[in-house]
N, C-alpha and C positions, 0 to 999 in steps of 0.2 A: 318628372315635371307634373304639377298638379293639373288635372283636367276637371272642369266643373260644368255641370248642367243644372240649370236653375228653373224651377217653376215659380214664377213671381206673381202670386195671387194677392200679395199685400203683406200685412203684418206677419212676422215670422212666428209660427206656432210650433213648427217641428223642424228639426235638423237631423238629417241622416248622414252619417259619415261612414264610408266603407274604406277600410284600409286594405290595399291590395295584398292578396295572399290568402292563407287559410289558417285557422286556429284549430289545432288538434288537441286531444286530451293529454298528450305527452308534453314534457317541457319543451319550450321553444328556444331554439338556438339563436344567438345574436344576429345571424345573417339571414334569418327567415322572416319575411313580412307577415303581418298579422291583420285579421279582419275584425272590425267591430261595426255595430250599428249604434249610433248615438242619437238621442233625441233631446230636444229642449222642450220641456213641458210647457203647455199654455198656462201661464200664471198672470195674475194681475200686474205684477212687477214688469213682466215682459211686455204685456200689452201697453201699459202706461208709458214705458220707455219708448216703444216703437212710435206711439202716437205723438211724441214730442217733436218729430221731424217728418218730413214728407218722403224721405228716402233713407235707406239704411245700408250698412255694410257689416259683415261679420268677419272678425279676425280670429284665426285659430293658431295655436302653437302647441307642439308636442316636444317635450324634452325629457331627459332622464339620463340614467347611467350609461356611459360608453356609447353615446350617440350624438350626432350633430343635430341641434334643434331644427325642427321643421316648422315653418311659419307660412301662412297664406292668408289671402283676403278674398271673400266672396261678395259680390255685389258691384255696384249699388242695385238695390231692389226697392220697389215701391212699398210704402206702408199704408196705402189708402184703404185697404179693406181688412177683414179680420181673419183671413186664412192665407196659407201659403207654405211652401216648403223649399228647401235648398238641398241639393245632393252634390257631393263631390268625391273625388277619388284621390288618395295620397298614399304613398309608400311609407311604412313605418317599420323599422327593424325590431325584431323581438328581443327578449332577454332583459332582465332587470326591471326596475321600477320606472314608470313613466308618469308624467302629469300632462293631461290635456286641458288647456286653458282656452276659454272663449271670451271675446269682447265684442259687444254690440255697439256700433258707432252710428252717429249721425253722418250720413254719407257726404253731406255738403261741408260740414266743419271738421269732420274726422275726430270729433270729440266723443269720449265714451259715454254710453247710456246705461250699460249694464255689463257685469262680468260674472264669471263662474268658472269652476275647474273641478276635475275629478282625477283621482289617482288610479293607476293601472299597474298591477304587479305581474310582470311577464317572466319572473324568475323561475328557476327549476322547482317543480312540485306544486306550483300555484294552480288553483282550479281555473279552467278556461272561462273567459268572459266574452259573451257575444253581443250583449246589449248594455248600453250605458245611458244614464240620464244625467243631464247637466242642467241644474237650475241656475238661471241668471238672476243676480241681485242688482237692483237699480243703484246707480251712483248719481242720479239726478233728483231723487226724492229728498225732502227736507231732513229725514232721519240720517242721511249719509252725506250731508253737506254742512260745512262750517263757513260762514261768511261773517267776518268781524267788522263790517264797515262802520258800525256805530261806535266801536271802541278801538281806536287805532293803535293802541299799544298795550302790551302785557295782558293778554286775554287768555284765561285758563279754560280747559274743557275736560269733562269727564264722560267717557263713552258709555258707561253703564247707566247714566242718568240723562244724557243729552243736555247736561247743565253747562252753560257758558257763563263764566264770571267776567265782569267788566274791569277787573284789575288783576294783578298778579297774585294768584292764590295757589296754594299747594297743600298737599295732605291726601288722605285716603279717598276723598271724593273726586280727585282729579287725576288725569293721566299726563296731559301735555299742556304747554302754554305757548302762545305765539309772542315772540320777543323781537323788538327792533334791534338791528345790528348792522353797522356799516352801510347805512343808507337803505337797507332792505329789511328782510325778516328771516327768522329761523324758528324751528320748533325746539323747545327745551323740555327736559323732564320736570314734571310737577308732582311726582308721586311721594316725595319725601315728607316725613312728618314735621321736620324742623326747618327745612329750606329747600328751594329748588336745586336741580343739578345733582341730586343724591344718587340716582340710579342710572346705569348705562342701559337705556331703554329705547334708543333711537338709532336706526341703521339707514344709511342711504343706499338705495337699490339701483338707481340710475335715472335716466330721463327718457320719456317716450310713452310707450303703450303699457297698460297694465299687464298684458299677456307676456311681455318680455321680463317681467319682474314679479313672478307669481308665487315664489316660495320664500320661506323664512331663511335668512342667511345665518352663518355661524355666529356664536356669541361674541367672538372677537371683533365683529363688525359693528357692534352696538356702542353708542356713546351717549353722554348726557345732553349733548347739544347737536342739532342737525348740521351745523356749520363744521363742527369737528369731524363728524361722520363723512361729510363731503370732502373735507380736506384729506382725510385718511385714504379716501378712494382715489385721490389724485385729481379731483375736479378743480378746474381753474377758477371757478366762481363758487364761493361757499355759501352765499346767501340764497334764498329762494329764487328759483327760475321756473317759469311756466313749464309744466310737464315733469318736474321732479317727482320721484316716487320714493316714499320712505316706508319702512316697516317699524312699527312701534310695539313693544311689549306692554301689555295693559295690566295695571294693578287693580282697576275697578271691575274687570272681568277676569278673574284668575285663570292663567294659562292661555289667555287669548292674545291675538295679535291684530293690529289694524294695518291695512295697506292704504297709505294716504298719498293722493296725487294733487299737486299744486295746480289750480286752475289759473289764478291770477297771483303774481308774486308779491304785490304790494311794494310801496316805497314811500318813505316819509309819512305824510298824513293819510295816504291811501293804503288801506289794510289789505292783507291777503285773503284769498278764499281757497278752500280745498274740498275734495270729495274723497270718500273712503268706503271700504268694506272691512268687516271684521270676521274672523273665524276663531272659534274657541277650542277646537279639537284637532284640526288638521294643520299641517305645516305649509299649506297653500291656501289661496283665498276661496275655498269651497263655500257653498251657500250657507249663510247663517244670518239670522235676524237679531239685532240687538234688543235688549229688554225694552227700551223706549219704543221701538218699532212694533213689538208684539203686544204692547199695551193697547187695548182696543178702545179705551175710554175717549181719548182725544188723539188726533194725529200729531205727529212731531211738529213743533213750531219752527218757523224759519228763523235762522239766526242772522 
């Protein structure tokens, strides 16, 4: 059972996680628990996310090879000032690769403000790790939100440019398009040079929290339309639903994936809105800033 002690001085600037047990220099057996200290660095993204709400909560999840996923929630805690820390204890079995995922929420709405993850290798022969840093990337800033309210149908988007087209476009400057279907909306592939639907680039991960769907699924889970991906997963409703999470292979950022969560599903003339994070090297949503975000000339525009 998770036990937590919290120092609630306000905005979360550091997180310390102690996993019960001890990490030796020798390989760790699967039945032995492991200890880590984990910190969330104080970044502008963390501070700005915290300040969007009066109180916050932190979700954590650890999953990996031959283990039952462990998930917990800390908070709510006040975000009224600029300092604070949370400490908690949780048992995690050693052995194999693990992913520790974090999600900062608005404690009132339980909607995500920022996410981040880090990989941990506890397999035989791996060097011991005692300190981990997890950067949280905002999912509320303009660079990581798409709202197509002005264009209710067939809107294309390119992640490398933050370019939103007001009609159905496709080709090397786009990754996805939002397409009306069955009274609702879906994501379709927009990467083909001659027509949409050319690439199997969209996978349905599930519905709920980002931390529950933090890794890239097998290639067999990807389809050219999100409705087909949902149908293949056995979902009863294949159009957008609030909280749906998709993984998309990106053509405009080679080798990268986007984790997309539906905020509002849209229907008829009411268009959908989504939030996302991208990673270009890891198979989970570890911290990465898209090129439009890193460009310092102007901030990302609201769509």
